[in-house]
C-alpha positions in Angstrom: -129.0 95.9 -46.0 -128.8 99.1 -48.1 -126.9 99.0 -51.3 -124.9 102.0 -52.2 -123.9 103.1 -55.7 -120.2 103.5 -56.6 -120.7 107.3 -56.5 -122.0 107.1 -53.0 -119.2 104.8 -51.9 -116.7 107.2 -53.5 -118.2 110.1 -51.5 -117.7 108.1 -48.4 -114.1 107.5 -49.3 -114.4 103.7 -49.4 -113.5 103.2 -53.1 -110.3 105.4 -52.9 -109.2 103.6 -49.7 -109.6 100.3 -51.5 -107.6 101.7 -54.5 -104.8 102.8 -52.2 -104.8 99.4 -50.5 -104.6 97.7 -53.9 -101.6 99.9 -54.8 -99.9 98.9 -51.6 -100.5 95.2 -52.1 -99.1 95.5 -55.7 -96.1 97.3 -54.4 -95.4 94.7 -51.7 -96.4 91.8 -54.0 -99.0 90.6 -51.5 -102.0 88.7 -52.9 -105.6 89.2 -51.7 -105.8 85.7 -50.2 -102.3 86.1 -48.6 -103.5 89.3 -46.9 -106.6 87.5 -45.8 -104.5 84.9 -44.1 -102.3 87.6 -42.6 -105.3 89.3 -41.1 -107.2 86.1 -40.0 -110.0 87.0 -42.4 -110.6 85.9 -45.9 -109.7 87.0 -49.4 -113.3 87.9 -49.9 -113.2 90.3 -46.9 -110.0 91.9 -48.4 -111.7 92.1 -51.8 -114.6 94.0 -50.1 -112.1 96.6 -48.9 -110.5 96.8 -52.3 -113.7 97.4 -54.1 -115.2 99.8 -51.6 -118.0 97.4 -50.5 -119.3 97.4 -47.0 -116.7 96.4 -44.5 -116.2 96.9 -40.8 -113.5 99.1 -39.3 -112.2 96.1 -37.5 -111.2 94.6 -40.9 -109.3 97.8 -41.8 -107.6 97.7 -38.4 -106.6 94.1 -38.9 -105.0 95.1 -42.2 -103.0 97.9 -40.5 -101.8 95.5 -37.8 -100.7 93.0 -40.4 -99.0 95.7 -42.5 -97.2 98.0 -39.9 -95.3 99.9 -42.6 -98.6 101.0 -44.3 -99.3 104.7 -43.5 -102.8 104.9 -42.1 -103.1 108.6 -43.0 -102.2 107.8 -46.6 -104.5 104.8 -46.7 -107.6 106.8 -45.5 -107.0 110.2 -46.9 -104.4 109.8 -49.7 -102.1 112.4 -48.0 -98.5 111.7 -47.3 -96.4 108.7 -48.3 -97.7 105.2 -48.7 -94.9 103.7 -46.5 
């Protein structure tokens, strides 16, 4: 497995995506472990998204399915409204 620096993760857009997801969770008062249960994953998997660590697109899709009011465009690009 190749480890990426925070700068490289940021260039890939993974860190900002995690920061936006964290903002959404705080807004909705949803905890990491709670979202893990909602997505049939784990709090550790959600934490990987929040910190921009390596995660599969299927994990991101499971978050979007569990949180239908979350704007996918905002989550990925930061454009538009969160909800």
